[in-house]
RODO-2510 file (C-alpha; in nm, 4 decimals, decimal comma):
residues 520
     n   res          X          Y          Z
     1     m     0,0000     0,0000     0,0000
     2     d     0,1576     0,3302    -0,1107
     3     k     0,1659     0,6516     0,0929
     4     d    -0,1299     0,8185    -0,0820
     5     t    -0,3475     0,5110    -0,0342
     6     r    -0,2593     0,4929     0,3348
     7     e    -0,3447     0,8619     0,3781
     8     m    -0,6774     0,8099     0,1997
     9     e    -0,7582     0,5243     0,4390
    10     i    -0,6756     0,7514     0,7343
    11     v    -0,9107     1,0165     0,5968
    12     k    -1,1942     0,7648     0,5556
    13     k    -1,1393     0,6290     0,9055
    14     n    -1,1244     0,9727     1,0709
    15     t    -1,4239     1,1135     0,8838
    16     r    -1,6552     0,8115     0,8816
    17     l    -1,9853     0,9408     1,0204
    18     q    -2,2505     0,7328     1,1903
    19     i    -2,5866     0,9024     1,2492
    20     s    -2,6518     0,8238     1,6127
    21     g    -2,7727     0,9737     1,9344
    22     n    -2,4245     0,9134     2,0756
    23     l    -2,2738     1,1434     1,8148
    24     l    -2,5336     1,4146     1,8622
    25     v    -2,5354     1,4184     2,2425
    26     r    -2,1596     1,3782     2,2882
    27     n    -2,0677     1,6555     2,0479
    28     t    -2,3439     1,8826     2,1784
    29     l    -2,2058     1,8404     2,5305
    30     f    -1,8564     1,9190     2,4041
    31     n    -1,9888     2,2412     2,2490
    32     l    -2,1899     2,3268     2,5598
    33     v    -1,8831     2,2948     2,7811
    34     g    -1,6882     2,4941     2,5222
    35     q    -1,9301     2,7846     2,5595
    36     v    -1,9895     2,7727     2,9346
    37     a    -1,6324     2,7211     3,0597
    38     p    -1,4883     3,0474     2,9163
    39     l    -1,7883     3,2402     3,0510
    40     l    -1,7161     3,1129     3,4002
    41     v    -1,3503     3,2112     3,3657
    42     g    -1,4608     3,5579     3,2557
    43     v    -1,7015     3,5976     3,5487
    44     i    -1,4190     3,5200     3,7923
    45     t    -1,1372     3,7201     3,6310
    46     i    -1,3053     4,0333     3,4933
    47     p    -1,3463     4,2116     3,8306
    48     f    -0,9705     4,1747     3,8958
    49     v    -0,8851     4,2918     3,5434
    50     v    -1,1079     4,5991     3,5780
    51     r    -0,9400     4,6961     3,9049
    52     g    -0,5941     4,6331     3,7641
    53     l    -0,6374     4,8205     3,4356
    54     g    -0,8788     5,0933     3,5378
    55     t    -1,2013     5,1767     3,3584
    56     e    -1,0449     5,3543     3,0567
    57     r    -0,7946     5,0818     2,9745
    58     f    -1,0526     4,8097     3,0411
    59     g    -1,2840     4,9836     2,7927
    60     l    -1,0109     4,9560     2,5296
    61     l    -0,9546     4,5909     2,6222
    62     s    -1,3264     4,5223     2,5795
    63     l    -1,3016     4,6624     2,2255
    64     a    -1,0109     4,4254     2,1657
    65     w    -1,2282     4,1343     2,2808
    66     v    -1,4995     4,2420     2,0372
    67     v    -1,2535     4,2397     1,7466
    68     l    -1,1103     3,9018     1,8492
    69     g    -1,4419     3,7384     1,9293
    70     y    -1,6830     3,8750     1,6730
    71     f    -1,4758     3,9635     1,3686
    72     t    -1,5771     3,6289     1,2177
    73     i    -1,9101     3,7932     1,1276
    74     f    -1,7135     3,9733     0,8564
    75     d    -1,5586     3,6597     0,7061
    76     l    -1,8423     3,6605     0,4492
    77     g    -1,9666     3,3297     0,5882
    78     l    -1,6665     3,1413     0,4519
    79     g    -1,6053     2,9568     0,7782
    80     r    -1,9499     2,7974     0,7646
    81     a    -1,9186     2,7498     0,3880
    82     t    -1,6009     2,5506     0,4506
    83     t    -1,7824     2,3295     0,6997
    84     k    -2,0729     2,2798     0,4588
    85     f    -1,8753     2,1847     0,1484
    86     v    -1,6125     1,9747     0,3270
    87     a    -1,8874     1,7774     0,5054
    88     e    -2,0648     1,7338     0,1727
    89     a    -1,7454     1,6084     0,0055
    90     l    -1,6858     1,3630     0,2899
    91     g    -2,0450     1,2426     0,2625
    92     k    -1,9987     1,1709    -0,1083
    93     g    -1,6627     1,0082    -0,0494
    94     e    -1,4894     1,2769    -0,2581
    95     t    -1,2027     1,3186    -0,0129
    96     d    -0,9692     1,4283    -0,2917
    97     q    -1,1741     1,7505    -0,3192
    98     v    -1,1240     1,8461     0,0459
    99     p    -0,7757     2,0050     0,0077
   100     h    -0,9012     2,2208    -0,2808
   101     l    -1,1993     2,3389    -0,0751
   102     v    -0,9991     2,4097     0,2378
   103     w    -0,7032     2,5849     0,0782
   104     t    -0,9327     2,7936    -0,1437
   105     s    -1,1238     2,9099     0,1637
   106     v    -0,8028     2,9734     0,3585
   107     t    -0,6597     3,1767     0,0693
   108     i    -0,9710     3,3927     0,0488
   109     q    -0,9790     3,4374     0,4267
   110     a    -0,6122     3,5397     0,4299
   111     i    -0,6733     3,7982     0,1570
   112     l    -0,9823     3,9333     0,3366
   113     g    -0,7877     3,9373     0,6631
   114     i    -0,4997     4,1345     0,5142
   115     l    -0,7458     4,3823     0,3608
   116     g    -0,9270     4,4134     0,6933
   117     a    -0,5979     4,4647     0,8775
   118     t    -0,4949     4,7335     0,6295
   119     v    -0,8260     4,9154     0,6747
   120     l    -0,7982     4,8958     1,0549
   121     v    -0,4437     5,0353     1,0449
   122     g    -0,5603     5,3169     0,8168
   123     v    -0,8571     5,4209     1,0298
   124     t    -0,6827     5,3831     1,3676
   125     p    -0,5612     5,7476     1,3891
   126     f    -0,9143     5,8669     1,3058
   127     l    -1,0774     5,6239     1,5522
   128     v    -0,8445     5,7148     1,8357
   129     g    -0,8320     6,0874     1,7630
   130     r    -1,1904     6,1623     1,6601
   131     i    -1,4411     5,8824     1,7232
   132     l    -1,3417     5,7341     2,0584
   133     k    -1,3222     5,9682     2,3537
   134     i    -0,9855     5,8565     2,4888
   135     p    -0,7976     6,0503     2,7589
   136     p    -0,4894     6,2238     2,6105
   137     a    -0,2560     6,0186     2,8316
   138     l    -0,3813     5,6960     2,6712
   139     v    -0,3873     5,8023     2,3050
   140     n    -0,0500     5,6519     2,2084
   141     e    -0,1245     5,3340     2,4031
   142     a    -0,4600     5,3054     2,2256
   143     k    -0,2971     5,3456     1,8823
   144     v    -0,0451     5,0701     1,9486
   145     t    -0,3264     4,8485     2,0766
   146     f    -0,5299     4,8935     1,7588
   147     y    -0,2247     4,8346     1,5403
   148     l    -0,1686     4,5052     1,7214
   149     l    -0,5362     4,4182     1,6806
   150     s    -0,5020     4,4641     1,3048
   151     l    -0,2609     4,1680     1,3050
   152     s    -0,5312     3,9541     1,4647
   153     v    -0,7780     3,9983     1,1784
   154     p    -0,6205     3,7525     0,9297
   155     v    -0,5390     3,5138     1,2159
   156     v    -0,9017     3,5039     1,3335
   157     l    -1,0450     3,4653     0,9822
   158     v    -0,8064     3,1903     0,8694
   159     s    -0,8720     3,0045     1,1953
   160     t    -1,2432     2,9786     1,1098
   161     s    -1,1635     2,7848     0,7914
   162     f    -0,9266     2,5411     0,9641
   163     r    -1,1783     2,4979     1,2449
   164     g    -1,4508     2,4305     0,9879
   165     v    -1,2625     2,1214     0,8681
   166     l    -1,2823     1,9637     1,2135
   167     e    -1,6504     2,0543     1,2445
   168     a    -1,7220     1,8973     0,9058
   169     a    -1,5526     1,5769     1,0232
   170     q    -1,7556     1,5858     1,3496
   171     r    -1,4371     1,6197     1,5568
   172     f    -1,5844     1,8564     1,8128
   173     d    -1,3639     1,6975     2,0756
   174     l    -1,0643     1,8435     1,8925
   175     v    -1,2411     2,1747     1,8256
   176     n    -1,3116     2,2275     2,1931
   177     a    -0,9710     2,0980     2,2986
   178     v    -0,8422     2,4168     2,1344
   179     k    -1,1384     2,6474     2,1899
   180     i    -1,1768     2,6037     2,5662
   181     p    -0,8174     2,6865     2,6691
   182     i    -0,7811     2,9656     2,4123
   183     s    -1,1104     3,1305     2,5098
   184     g    -1,0171     3,0960     2,8760
   185     l    -0,6755     3,2519     2,8086
   186     t    -0,8506     3,5534     2,6556
   187     f    -0,9667     3,6358     3,0095
   188     l    -0,6683     3,4963     3,2016
   189     l    -0,3860     3,6577     3,0030
   190     p    -0,4802     4,0135     3,1087
   191     l    -0,4177     3,9000     3,4686
   192     v    -0,0847     3,7490     3,3644
   193     g     0,0061     4,0719     3,1878
   194     l    -0,0824     4,2785     3,4931
   195     f     0,1296     4,0493     3,7115
   196     l     0,4238     4,0975     3,4727
   197     g     0,3741     4,4735     3,4710
   198     f     0,2581     4,4965     3,1079
   199     r     0,0499     4,7830     2,9780
   200     l    -0,2464     4,7285     2,7494
   201     p    -0,0428     4,6718     2,4262
   202     g     0,1587     4,4007     2,6004
   203     i    -0,1597     4,2310     2,7209
   204     v    -0,3125     4,2427     2,3708
   205     a     0,0125     4,0996     2,2313
   206     l    -0,0209     3,8046     2,4707
   207     i    -0,3798     3,7436     2,3576
   208     l    -0,2731     3,7711     1,9916
   209     a     0,0026     3,5143     2,0505
   210     a    -0,2554     3,2791     2,2007
   211     r    -0,4798     3,3213     1,8952
   212     m    -0,1874     3,2447     1,6644
   213     g    -0,1252     2,9341     1,8728
   214     a    -0,4904     2,8368     1,8225
   215     l    -0,4556     2,8748     1,4457
   216     m    -0,1511     2,6456     1,4426
   217     a    -0,3295     2,3956     1,6676
   218     f    -0,6341     2,3830     1,4384
   219     f    -0,4080     2,3294     1,1366
   220     a    -0,2111     2,0533     1,3112
   221     m    -0,5351     1,8757     1,4030
   222     d    -0,6628     1,9138     1,0461
   223     l    -0,3511     1,7346     0,9244
   224     r    -0,4183     1,4579     1,1733
   225     v    -0,7719     1,4108     1,0432
   226     i    -0,7006     1,4789     0,6724
   227     p    -0,3308     1,4285     0,5903
   228     h    -0,3910     1,5348     0,2278
   229     l    -0,4027     1,8973     0,3484
   230     k    -0,0236     1,8976     0,3607
   231     k    -0,0316     1,9810    -0,0104
   232     y    -0,1468     2,3342    -0,0934
   233     a    -0,4139     2,3134    -0,3662
   234     n    -0,6586     2,5978    -0,4217
   235     s    -0,9104     2,6177    -0,7048
   236     f    -1,0488     2,9471    -0,8380
   237     a    -1,3457     2,7539    -0,9770
   238     l    -1,4705     2,7078    -0,6184
   239     f    -1,4869     3,0825    -0,5464
   240     p    -1,8466     3,1347    -0,6712
   241     s    -1,9895     2,8450    -0,4663
   242     l    -1,8111     2,9507    -0,1474
   243     f    -1,9069     3,3169    -0,1865
   244     s    -2,2688     3,2388    -0,2779
   245     f    -2,3241     3,0201     0,0284
   246     g    -2,1214     3,2447     0,2575
   247     g    -2,2931     3,5622     0,1403
   248     w    -2,6374     3,4424     0,2452
   249     v    -2,4969     3,3201     0,5782
   250     t    -2,3484     3,6661     0,6341
   251     i    -2,6873     3,8317     0,5800
   252     s    -2,8448     3,6132     0,8509
   253     s    -2,5467     3,6711     1,0828
   254     i    -2,5829     4,0485     1,0496
   255     i    -2,9616     4,0691     1,0765
   256     g    -2,9725     3,8637     1,3985
   257     p    -2,7936     4,1246     1,6137
   258     i    -2,9903     4,4016     1,4393
   259     f    -3,3123     4,2641     1,5914
   260     t    -3,1617     4,2967     1,9400
   261     y    -3,0099     4,6415     1,8927
   262     l    -3,3138     4,7788     1,7113
   263     e    -3,5639     4,6758     1,9787
   264     r    -3,3512     4,8470     2,2426
   265     f    -3,3314     5,1617     2,0331
   266     l    -3,7114     5,1588     1,9917
   267     i    -3,7631     5,1178     2,3673
   268     a    -3,5305     5,4096     2,4372
   269     s    -3,7124     5,6186     2,1756
   270     f    -4,0731     5,5394     2,2716
   271     l    -4,0187     5,5066     2,6472
   272     s    -3,6825     5,6031     2,7991
   273     v    -3,3249     5,4860     2,8386
   274     g    -3,3937     5,4188     3,2074
   275     i    -3,6895     5,1930     3,1260
   276     l    -3,4705     5,0038     2,8771
   277     t    -3,2749     4,8545     3,1672
   278     f    -3,5850     4,6675     3,2856
   279     y    -3,6027     4,4929     2,9476
   280     a    -3,2335     4,4494     2,8662
   281     v    -3,1399     4,2801     3,1940
   282     p    -3,4048     4,0022     3,1876
   283     y    -3,3365     3,9577     2,8167
   284     d    -2,9645     3,9115     2,8800
   285     i    -3,0394     3,6583     3,1570
   286     i    -3,2814     3,4323     2,9743
   287     s    -3,1074     3,4593     2,6358
   288     r    -2,8191     3,2566     2,7809
   289     v    -3,0281     2,9425     2,7297
   290     v    -2,9541     2,9623     2,3555
   291     i    -2,6160     2,8036     2,4250
   292     i    -2,8086     2,4731     2,4391
   293     p    -2,9640     2,4827     2,0891
   294     t    -2,6597     2,6570     1,9378
   295     s    -2,4377     2,3797     2,0752
   296     m    -2,6710     2,1342     1,9024
   297     f    -2,6832     2,3435     1,5820
   298     m    -2,3034     2,3318     1,5466
   299     v    -2,3313     1,9520     1,5376
   300     l    -2,6447     1,9252     1,3226
   301     f    -2,5346     2,1637     1,0472
   302     p    -2,2329     1,9610     0,9267
   303     t    -2,4265     1,6383     0,9897
   304     f    -2,7099     1,7484     0,7607
   305     s    -2,4494     1,8635     0,5049
   306     h    -2,2863     1,5210     0,5234
   307     v    -2,6095     1,3214     0,5043
   308     v    -2,8115     1,5059     0,2405
   309     s    -2,5253     1,4698    -0,0054
   310     v    -2,5891     1,0940     0,0050
   311     n    -2,9564     1,0399     0,0858
   312     y    -3,2257     1,2880     0,1931
   313     k    -3,4211     1,0103     0,3665
   314     a    -3,1278     0,9415     0,5964
   315     a    -3,1786     1,2901     0,7443
   316     r    -3,5104     1,1913     0,9072
   317     e    -3,3546     1,0834     1,2350
   318     l    -3,1674     1,4141     1,2540
   319     f    -3,5007     1,5893     1,3083
   320     a    -3,6691     1,3441     1,5445
   321     r    -3,4040     1,2762     1,8082
   322     p    -3,2869     1,6372     1,8502
   323     f    -3,6519     1,7448     1,8827
   324     t    -3,6986     1,4870     2,1599
   325     y    -3,3813     1,5938     2,3390
   326     l    -3,4747     1,9619     2,3215
   327     l    -3,8182     1,8924     2,4707
   328     f    -3,6483     1,6980     2,7498
   329     v    -3,4144     1,9897     2,8342
   330     m    -3,6179     2,3008     2,7494
   331     v    -3,9494     2,2214     2,9251
   332     p    -3,7922     2,2347     3,2759
   333     i    -3,6270     2,5664     3,1817
   334     l    -3,9656     2,6965     3,0634
   335     i    -4,1373     2,5876     3,3867
   336     v    -3,8727     2,7356     3,6170
   337     g    -3,8439     3,0579     3,4151
   338     v    -4,2180     3,1261     3,4097
   339     v    -4,3038     3,0037     3,7599
   340     f    -4,0140     3,1648     3,9454
   341     a    -3,9529     3,4762     3,7327
   342     d    -4,0513     3,7065     4,0185
   343     e    -3,8280     3,5304     4,2709
   344     i    -3,5295     3,5105     4,0331
   345     l    -3,5402     3,8839     3,9643
   346     k    -3,6029     3,9755     4,3273
   347     l    -3,3147     3,7666     4,4608
   348     w    -3,0675     3,8829     4,1976
   349     l    -3,1663     4,2442     4,1274
   350     g    -3,4137     4,3560     4,3931
   351     s    -3,7841     4,4301     4,4302
   352     e    -3,7964     4,7101     4,1688
   353     f    -3,6894     4,4702     3,8955
   354     s    -3,9324     4,2036     4,0133
   355     q    -4,2193     4,4555     3,9950
   356     k    -4,1336     4,5954     3,6510
   357     s    -3,9731     4,3010     3,4714
   358     t    -4,1458     3,9831     3,5899
   359     t    -4,4031     3,9641     3,3097
   360     v    -4,1384     4,0564     3,0518
   361     f    -3,9108     3,7824     3,1882
   362     q    -4,1934     3,5277     3,1636
   363     v    -4,2792     3,6172     2,8029
   364     l    -3,9104     3,6160     2,7036
   365     t    -3,8739     3,2709     2,8611
   366     i    -4,1496     3,1502     2,6264
   367     v    -3,9797     3,3324     2,3355
   368     f    -3,6493     3,1527     2,3832
   369     f    -3,8267     2,8217     2,4404
   370     f    -3,9728     2,8358     2,0885
   371     h    -3,6572     2,9957     1,9495
   372     a    -3,4587     2,6881     2,0587
   373     f    -3,6643     2,4621     1,8300
   374     a    -3,6090     2,6909     1,5290
   375     y    -3,2444     2,5811     1,5245
   376     l    -3,3471     2,2339     1,3990
   377     p    -3,5004     2,3377     1,0639
   378     f    -3,2400     2,6161     1,0408
   379     a    -2,9578     2,3584     1,0537
   380     a    -3,1400     2,1393     0,8008
   381     i    -3,1965     2,4236     0,5542
   382     q    -2,8364     2,5440     0,5669
   383     g    -2,7038     2,1877     0,5590
   384     a    -2,9102     2,1232     0,2444
   385     g    -2,7355     2,4183     0,0799
   386     r    -3,0183     2,6745     0,1003
   387     p    -2,8954     2,9486     0,3374
   388     d    -3,0797     3,1972     0,1146
   389     l    -3,4147     3,0793     0,2569
   390     k    -3,3276     3,1847     0,6119
   391     a    -3,1682     3,5103     0,4944
   392     k    -3,4749     3,6053     0,2893
   393     l    -3,7020     3,5199     0,5815
   394     d    -3,4937     3,7424     0,8102
   395     l    -3,5156     4,0299     0,5613
   396     l    -3,8928     3,9863     0,5534
   397     m    -3,9353     3,9580     0,9312
   398     l    -3,7300     4,2666     1,0185
   399     p    -3,9852     4,5268     0,8967
   400     i    -4,2689     4,3166     1,0427
   401     f    -4,0960     4,3238     1,3810
   402     v    -4,0455     4,7006     1,3603
   403     g    -4,4121     4,7465     1,2723
   404     l    -4,5250     4,5311     1,5649
   405     c    -4,3013     4,7247     1,8045
   406     w    -4,4267     5,0555     1,6647
   407     w    -4,7838     4,9423     1,7354
   408     l    -4,7396     4,7582     2,0680
   409     i    -4,4832     4,9667     2,2595
   410     p    -4,7063     5,2763     2,2977
   411     e    -4,9950     5,0498     2,4037
   412     l    -4,8223     4,7987     2,6315
   413     g    -4,4757     4,9349     2,7042
   414     l    -4,2043     4,6739     2,7627
   415     l    -4,4586     4,3927     2,7440
   416     g    -4,5376     4,5088     2,3894
   417     v    -4,1752     4,4515     2,2819
   418     a    -4,1719     4,1051     2,4395
   419     l    -4,5003     4,0126     2,2675
   420     a    -4,3684     4,1414     1,9328
   421     k    -4,0612     3,9225     1,9849
   422     l    -4,2852     3,6244     2,0625
   423     l    -4,4979     3,6704     1,7490
   424     v    -4,1925     3,7043     1,5246
   425     t    -4,0289     3,3994     1,6861
   426     l    -4,3392     3,1847     1,6300
   427     i    -4,3660     3,2963     1,2656
   428     d    -3,9946     3,2265     1,2166
   429     l    -4,0289     2,8759     1,3648
   430     l    -4,3346     2,7916     1,1560
   431     c    -4,1826     2,9239     0,8331
   432     l    -3,8510     2,7446     0,8836
   433     s    -4,0332     2,4198     0,9653
   434     w    -4,2470     2,4544     0,6532
   435     m    -3,9371     2,5238     0,4409
   436     a    -3,7585     2,2184     0,5797
   437     k    -4,0698     2,0056     0,5237
   438     r    -4,0906     2,1136     0,1594
   439     l    -3,7169     2,0848     0,1046
   440     f    -3,6872     1,7301     0,2406
   441     g    -4,0326     1,6032     0,1433
   442     f    -4,1103     1,4693     0,4914
   443     s    -4,4432     1,4747     0,6675
   444     i    -4,4559     1,6424     1,0096
   445     k    -4,4745     1,3028     1,1772
   446     e    -4,1732     1,1806     0,9806
   447     m    -3,9758     1,4899     1,0784
   448     l    -4,0609     1,4772     1,4470
   449     g    -4,0717     1,1002     1,4895
   450     e    -4,3245     0,8374     1,5891
   451     r    -4,3111     0,9443     1,9531
   452     v    -4,3956     1,3090     1,8879
   453     e    -4,7555     1,2897     2,0126
   454     k    -4,6572     1,1269     2,3398
   455     a    -4,3692     1,3723     2,3917
   456     l    -4,5841     1,6793     2,3193
   457     v    -4,8738     1,5622     2,5386
   458     m    -4,6369     1,5011     2,8285
   459     a    -4,4557     1,8342     2,7843
   460     i    -4,7780     2,0353     2,7564
   461     s    -4,9473     1,8535     3,0466
   462     f    -4,6633     1,8982     3,2929
   463     t    -4,6164     2,2622     3,1904
   464     l    -4,9849     2,3462     3,2356
   465     v    -5,0024     2,1680     3,5724
   466     a    -4,6934     2,3527     3,6988
   467     l    -4,8190     2,6905     3,5757
   468     s    -5,1664     2,6312     3,7197
   469     f    -5,0126     2,5462     4,0557
   470     r    -4,8114     2,8687     4,0434
   471     r    -5,1251     3,0772     3,9895
   472     i    -5,2609     2,9823     4,3307
   473     l    -4,9406     3,0858     4,5063
   474     l    -4,9078     3,4327     4,6537
   475     k    -4,5564     3,4024     4,7921
   476     p    -4,3837     3,0736     4,7193
   477     t    -4,2561     2,8998     5,0292
   478     m    -3,9889     2,6342     5,0452
   479     v    -4,2670     2,3737     5,0304
   480     d    -4,3989     2,5265     4,7081
   481     i    -4,0497     2,5295     4,5580
   482     i    -4,0084     2,1639     4,6503
   483     v    -4,3441     2,0809     4,4899
   484     i    -4,2478     2,2528     4,1615
   485     g    -3,9111     2,0801     4,1787
   486     a    -4,0930     1,7505     4,2176
   487     f    -4,3008     1,8333     3,9068
   488     v    -3,9833     1,8922     3,7089
   489     f    -3,8209     1,5727     3,8356
   490     a    -4,1379     1,3763     3,7596
   491     y    -4,1424     1,5184     3,4089
   492     l    -3,7802     1,4189     3,3454
   493     f    -3,8343     1,0711     3,4920
   494     m    -4,1555     1,0043     3,2987
   495     f    -4,0053     1,1422     2,9785
   496     v    -3,7122     0,9017     2,9991
   497     k    -3,9378     0,6075     3,0901
   498     t    -4,2166     0,6581     2,8368
   499     v    -4,0867     0,8734     2,5497
   500     m    -3,7213     0,7833     2,5060
   501     d    -3,6522     0,4507     2,3419
   502     d    -3,3782     0,2030     2,4247
   503     k    -3,1437     0,3765     2,1822
   504     d    -3,1923     0,7105     2,3602
   505     k    -3,1354     0,5538     2,7019
   506     a    -2,8249     0,3748     2,5818
   507     t    -2,7009     0,7037     2,4378
   508     i    -2,7390     0,8810     2,7712
   509     r    -2,5605     0,6005     2,9555
   510     n    -2,2770     0,5828     2,7025
   511     v    -2,2207     0,9564     2,6866
   512     l    -2,2250     0,9976     3,0645
   513     k    -1,9871     0,7044     3,1016
   514     s    -1,7585     0,8540     2,8368
   515     f    -1,7486     1,1934     3,0072
   516     l    -1,6918     1,0416     3,3503
   517     l    -1,4031     0,8326     3,2184
   518     r    -1,2483     1,1430     3,0610
   519     r    -1,2522     1,3149     3,3992
   520     t    -1,0846     1,0262     3,5830
***
């Protein structure tokens, strides 16, 4: 067996994909840990960094974090396009096409990164001198910081393409083996820099070095999974496909944050900036639950891309099991969020927030409950190569949302915004589900599985019983909290016993055993 044949066998072995609950749950848990762990590091370290740097320098550091963390929005969707087309090639067995796809994407990302870095260098004097209100003593330090940040742009963009290869091959263990420490270092390195006596440019240089290390780590792991990548091989013929897919992804990526920023602007305009706080804070609390469906989406998107390239019918299980797992996880969150909204706000933020934000918190809990399920058809649509459908829907829903806010805010205040968000979320979920149904040719029962009726009846029944019990409570006591907790536990127990099949139960046991063994 010659060298090329051996490498091809390695590729097939490393990228062989089995559609299973084990794969879905294990990789989703990897992604969940990858999102939660850095947040916890940030919660612990940020107070010390603020005290050590001071408010002005910390403000500049926060801008650096924005550039490092969110600049991938401006990669024209090429990171996700890489994941899509590499997964599709692996699904078809066309492993010889993978190097062409990856190196073409990397080349484009490097060019875009260099252009972005050049623009950032060019506008830095204007940003520091005119736009940002920086104390005179920090102007030179701020300029050096932004010049260093310009070097990070190509590093961040190229990293998304190399990371996309691992995602396409379902190697989320490797993705998070890099992501978790690097994201944690983003918060830890400022403390290291302060201990060493560095100023802000030195701290940013440390973070940049860590990001360069991440890029090299992703590339090294890519070579482990697909040895053929050692040979540089781009193809200009792939540019149109990558840009077409990535362009539509970019539209959706941009419109999403616009919804959030626009609703806050409308609240400040119709009501007041002070009132905005009573919406923004509960929103920021409950919106954290999206890390659950987004962790699942990161797994489902390349899986759909892999599967639909071979057989649309094989994608059926990718709807049913994730839907079951989301019901299992999200219903308890819905119950706790709606039943104990008042107590959560009162304990954390005080009685004023509980009086003004409880109803908003409850409606937003329902919003994000339904929003979680929209990630399933969203992953299917993008995995099937139709990101334009979601982008066009977003473009349509944006003016509808503005119109609803314009009508409801003067009538209902903050509750009007939350209700507008709920209506738009429900329409989005229904439209995406309909699109996926038409695209794949499945019936609703085929998409959601044979157990869908039993799962929905159980979820709705337990939710209604819990909410009805809450309505008779004036001030929940410890006994009442225990009773609601018992409802939640009963729901989880009955769901496992009556809805989940033997395959689901085996998946849970295997994944838990795997994670426990990794910790020992």
